[in-house]
N, C-alpha and C positions, 0 to 999 in steps of 0.2 A: 149697506142692506137697512130698509125703514121696517121698523116693526116685525109683523111673522112674515116677509114678504119677501124674494131679491128680486128686483127688477134687472133682464137683461134688454137686448136684441140682438134678436137671431134674424139671420138674413132679412133685414129690414122689418124684423116683425119685434115690437116692445113689449113684452109678457112681462106678467107679477109673477114669478116663481115661490108657491108656498115655502117657507121654513118647515119641515117635518126632521120629528127626533128618530135618531136608530138605535142610541142608546145611552146611557149617560154622560156620555164624554162626546158625543159627537153631532149632528144635525144635518144635513142636506136640502138642496132646494130641488122640489119635487117637481121633474118635468115631465109634462102629461101630455102626447100630442093629438092622444085620442078626441076626436071630435074637431078639431083646428086643421080646418083644410085650407084656410088659408097660410097656418107657419108648415104644413106636410110639404103643399105645392114649394113653394118657395124653398124651402132648405132640401128638400129632393133635387130641385132645379140646381140649386148654392155647389150639393154635394157632387152632382154628376159632372161638372166644371171642375172639378180637383180631384175625380177618381180613375183609373186607368179603364182602358177598353174592357170589357165584360160579357161575356155570353148569358150570363142568369145571376141572379141576387138574391140572397139566403139572411134570413134572420130568423130568431124565437120568438115564439109568443111569449106575450101579447104587443109589447106596446111600442116594440118595432115596425108593425102589421103594415100601418099605412103608410111610413117613410117605405117600405119595402117592396111594396105594393106601385106606391106615386113615381119613386125612382127606375121601377120594371116599365110602368106606363109611356114616363117618359123617354126612355130609354130603351134598351135589349130587348122588352118587352113578356120575360120571362120573372118567374120567381118561386123562390121555393121556403116555406116554414117549415120549421122544428117546430113540432108542439111536444107540451108538457105531458100529455098522456096518448096513449095509443088508443086510437077509434076504430071501429069495427072495418071503416072500409080499409084499414092499414093494411098492407099485405107483406109479412115477414118483416116487421121492424125491427131496427138495430137501436141501441139507444147511447147516451152515455149520462154521466150526472155532470151536476153543476150545482154550486151553493153561491148566490148572486146576495148584493149588498141590502138589496130591500126586502130579500124574502129569508125568513128565520128559519130553515131547515132547506136541507139538502132535494133539489129536484133531479129530474131527468127531462134529459131533451131528445125524441125519435124523430127521424125517420121512417121513410117504406120504400119497399122493391120501385115501386113507379116514381120512388124522387129520385133513385142511381139510374134511372134512365135521363130523367133533366140533365143531372151533376157531371157524369161520369165523363170525362177526357173534356169538358168546358172548361172556362176561364171563368171563375167565380169569385164576387164580391161579394164579400159580407158587409149587413150592415144593423147597426144598430142605434136606438135614440142617444143614450148613455153608454160610455163603454168609462168604468169606474174603476175595480180591482182588473178588469179583461177573464174575471172566471167563464162569461157568458162567450166570452167571444173565445177563448181556447176552447169550451167546447163544442161551439159550433165548428171549429175550424175543425175539430178532430170527426166529427161526424162527416164533414164535405171530403176530409181524409179518405174515411173508410167508403165512401164509395167514387172515389177515385175521382173528384174534381180538385181541378188546379186552381189554390186561389191564389188572386192577385192583385186584391186590393182588403184593406177592412177598414172602414167607415162608419162616421157617428156622426148625429148632429152637435153633441157637448163629447166633450174631454174632461171627466170630474176628478179634481182632486190631482196624484202624481200623475194621470193617463197623459196628462196634458204634456207632461217631458218624452213619451214615448215618440221614437220616430217610424215605428210601424203600422200605425194609423192616421188617418186623413179625417179630419175633423172642422166643424166652422166655429165653434168658440169653445173657450176653458170653462169649465164651471167649477168655484170654490166650494172647500167643504168648512164647515162651521163647527170648530172646534170651541165645547165649555170649560 
């Protein structure tokens, strides 16, 4: 770690991740794929090589969307995004609560009955940019299960902290936590 950045190489892309305070005892390296086309394309390709066959890719709004889209584009051709709020076009939505390490309050994730048509009976790969506490992952698993999807894998670009030791996730690189 140099200064206020953590440098790492992910899928051949060298990046400087800003160090961000979470609380008085913990900092994290902020990993943002939004707007980084090269990183999104390369990490999607690298993850697809490691992931099981699947029919649809699922992520939660917002930071996992570029990865989810690109993995679907390069692979199965279908993806679903769990939304953080109900939109007017979402019929009969279902929801679960989630508490993420990067959010200071409990949120909800929603899927609509249209998403059920895409998920029911399908092989589902859940993806996210970073898996840390696993809370977002667990919430997505619950939503997919409520709509009858069969989870065949869980993947992320980075596994933060103890997530690197989990045997149930596929990831490209570990990301350390920075304790003060």
